[in-house]
N, C-alpha and C positions, 0 to 999 in steps of 0.2 A: 272846256276841260270836264273829265267825267269821271268822279270816282263812285265807285260801286264796292261793298261789302255784299260776299256771296256767302250767306250760309255761315258765318262767323261765330264761334263762341271761344269762351276761357275758363280754364278751372275744370275741376272734376266734374265731370255732370252738368256742365254749364253752370255752376253755382257763381263764380264771377260775373258772369255774362251768357244770359242764354242763346241758343241760335238765332240768329237777327241777320236779317236781310236788308239792304237799304242803297238808296243811291241819291247822291247831288250834284249838281253842274253848276257850271258857271251862267250868271245872269238870273239865277233863281234863289230863292230861300225855302229850305225844308225842316220840318222839325222831327225829330226821333225821340222815342220815348226808353226810359230808363228809370228804374225806380232802384232804392235802396243806397247806403251811405257809398258803396265801391262803384256800381255800376256807370253811371253818367262819365265818371272819369275813365272806367278802363275802357267803354264805349269811344269816349275821344279820343284817347291814346291808340285804339286800333285805326280809326278811322283817319289820324293825322299821319298813319305809317311811323307810330312811335312806340308799338308795342305789336309785336307778331300773335294772330289769333292762333289756338289749340286747335281749331277746325276750321274748314272754310278759305277763302281768299280775299284779298282787298284789291283792287287793278285801279290804274288811274289809265283812263283811254285806253281801257282793254288789254294793259301791260302789268304784271306785277313786277312793281319799283317802289320800293320803301323810300329808297333816298330822294327820287323825285318827289314822293309824298311829302317827306318830312321839308325840302326844300320850299314845295310850292304851298301848302296849308299850316297855316298857323292854327296852334293851339291856344284858344283864351281862355283866361281865367276856370280852370280845372283845379278843382277842389285838391288842395295838397300837392299838386303838382306844379302849375302856372299861376295860380290865385297869389297877389301881393299878401305881404303881412298887414293884417286890418290896421296896424298901427302905424304904419308907414305913411306919410304925409304924402298927398296927391305930385305936388313937385318932386319929390324922389322919386317914386314911380317912375314918372315922367322922364326924368332925369337918366334912370338906368335905361331906360327903353331907348332912349336917344343916342345913347352910347352904345348900345347895340347895332343900333340900325347905320351907324358912322357918320352921325352930326353932332354938332354943339352940342355938349351934353352938363352943362355948368348949371348952375342954379338959376342963372339969369336966361340962360337960354330954355330951361323948361317953362319958367314961367311966360316966357315971350311965345312959346308954343301954345300954353294953356290959353292965353289971351286969345291969339288967333282962332282958338277952337271956341272963344265965347266961356271960358270958364275959368278965367284968371282968379277969381275971387275964391276959387276954392284950393289954392297952390298949397296953402298952409294946412288943408283939413285931412285928419288922416282918411285913406281912403275906405276905410272900413263905415265911416259916416257919409259917403259921398251917395247921393241921391242912385237907386237902382238904374236909370235909363241913361243918366248922366255917365254912370260907371261903365255900363258896357260901351257908349259912344267914344270915350277916353280910350278902354282897350282895343277897340277894334280899330281906332284911328291909329294907334303905336303899331299895331299889328301889320298893317299894310304901309309903314314906312320901310319895314323890310325887303330887300330887294328880290324880286322873283314871287311875293306874294301873290296868289292869284285865288287862292280861297280860305275862308276862317270854319274851324270850329268852335262854336262858342259853347260852353259847357254850363248847365244848370242856373242860367240868371236868372229864374225863380225862386232859387232859394233865397236873394236878398229882397225878396218882398216885392212891393209894387204891382200895378198891373199888369199883364202881359203884352196888352198892346203898344207900352212902352217902348220896350226893349225889341218888339216883335218889327215895329213900323222902322227902326233901326235899322234892324238886319235887313229889312226889305230894302232900304236905301242902299245898301251896301251891295246887295244884288244889283240893282238896277246901275250902279259903277261897273256892273259887269264882274262881280266875284262869285264865287258860289260859297254858299250861307248853308251850314248847316247847326240847326241848333238844339242841344241835347237837353230835355225837358222832363218832367215828371209827369203823374197823369191827371192833376189838379189844373196845372197848365194846360195843358194839350185841349182838355175838355172846357175851359175857357177862352182859348185859341178857338176851337171850333164853333162856339156858339157867336163869334164876333165874326159873321158872314161877311161883314166889308173888307175883313183882313185876309182871306183867301188864304189861310192857312192849311198846307198840303203835306201830309205825312210823307217822310222819305223812304215808309217801308214798303210802298208799292206803285205800281208795278216794276219789276228789277227786270233789266236786259240779262237774257241768258248767258251763262259765263262760256266763252270761247275757250276750248281747249288746246292747249299747247304744251302739253306734258305728256310723255310716253307713263300709263301705269294708272290712268284715270278711268279705267276700262266703265265702273260703275258709272260714273258720271256721262262718259260715253255714251251709256246704254240709254240712260235717260234723255240726254239729247236725239237718241235716235229715236225712242219713243216719241219724242215731243214732235220732230220732225214729219213723222209718220201721221199722228193726229192733224198735223199743220195741214198735209196733202189731203188728207181725208175730209177735213174742213171746207176744204178750196172744192174739192169732187161734188162735194151734197148741196154747196148753194145752188145747183140748178137740178137736183132731183128732188123727186115727189115723197121721197121718206121724211117721216116725222122725228128720227132720231136725231137728237142735236151732237154734233161733233163735238168730243174732248178738246178743251182750250190747250193750246201748245204753250200759251205764256203762264200758266198756273205755276204758282209754287205752292208748297208745303206752308201753310199758316205759322206765324212766327208765334211760339206759345209766350202764353201770359207772362207776364215777370212775377216771380214772388215775392214774399217779405223776409225771405230768410237769407241773412248774411251770408256771407262767403266764410266757411269755418277755415279755410286755408288760405290767407291774403298773401301767400305767393304765389299763387294761381294767377292773380289780378297784377303783381308784380313780380317779373323772372327775378330770384336773386341768385348771386353765384355760388356755385357750389360749395356748402360746407358753412353757408353764411346762416343767422338767426332767421326764419322767415319773417317779414315784416309787412303790415298792411300797405295798400296805395299810397295812404298819408303819409308813410314817412318821406321826408325830400331832404338828405342830409346837406345838401349842397347849399341851399339858398332858397328863400320862401318864392323868388320868381324865376329859379334856374330851370329850364329845361330837363326834363328826363330823356336820355338816349333811349333808343332801341332798346325796348326791356326785355326781348330776348335774344339769349345768343344768334347771333346772325349765322345761320347755315348755309351762307350763299357762298360758292367756292373763292371770289374775289371778296372778301371783307372789304366794304368802304373804310379806309382808313382816316378820312378827312369828315367823318361826321362830327356836326357841332355840337358843344354844349351851348344851349343859349337858354333865354330865360323867357318868363311871365306871357303876358298878352300876346307879343308878337311872336310865342315859341315856335321855333320851325324844326 
């Protein structure tokens, strides 16, 4: 499975999320850089098929299919969307996730599950006080209990403190188990990971596979693709020529602009509100601390998905 974000953005002028291209796939872990309060969550929502971007496209194995994304990618620990309330005990968080996974969900079941994972002594501890690495391990293990989960988007694990190598090694273990792992982090954590060369942390932002056009009306993109193809042909023919001119790379993409420190002025750009509703920020989650946010934009597909689930927390789909 391969998930690709092709030049997506959100909000007026990309305030909620600047133009971003990235890719992650099964059996590998990648990190993506997103800073300010809302952008990590917005990026996580878009990458997991729960929010439609204002520009660009998100594809899974080359197809634009938000329903498949939601069923396949779990959104884990996204602030104010799928993160558990810090005062809820760890056993309470586990019990709720076990219920949504369709298995026994009593307090006894939760404690047994934690014992099997090696965290039984933390069952009565508020999850806000759990060590960052243990938190990531538990929430990711809960996420893959959901049937059909093939990938995880883990949002801002660096906000809980601790050394990045702890949760990065855990994400790498899930990748070794065959899952597609995307970790959304801030600049400081990214610098720390890149300095730990033994971790082999790779940025998801490049190189990105070219977008295959499957819709009419994409003339501008088609023109760009044609130019790229011509450049590729020129490059191939020049390999055996004596000219010193270097061919233009067909796979080059516009550089993603750096993130600025300006917060989104219109929070409704990060969370598409119903018509007439008072715009709110992504931080508003009216249902419950762990309940999944449904597809945040109005689905413009001709055949809307009637059975989109509303689920919760670390295993959110």
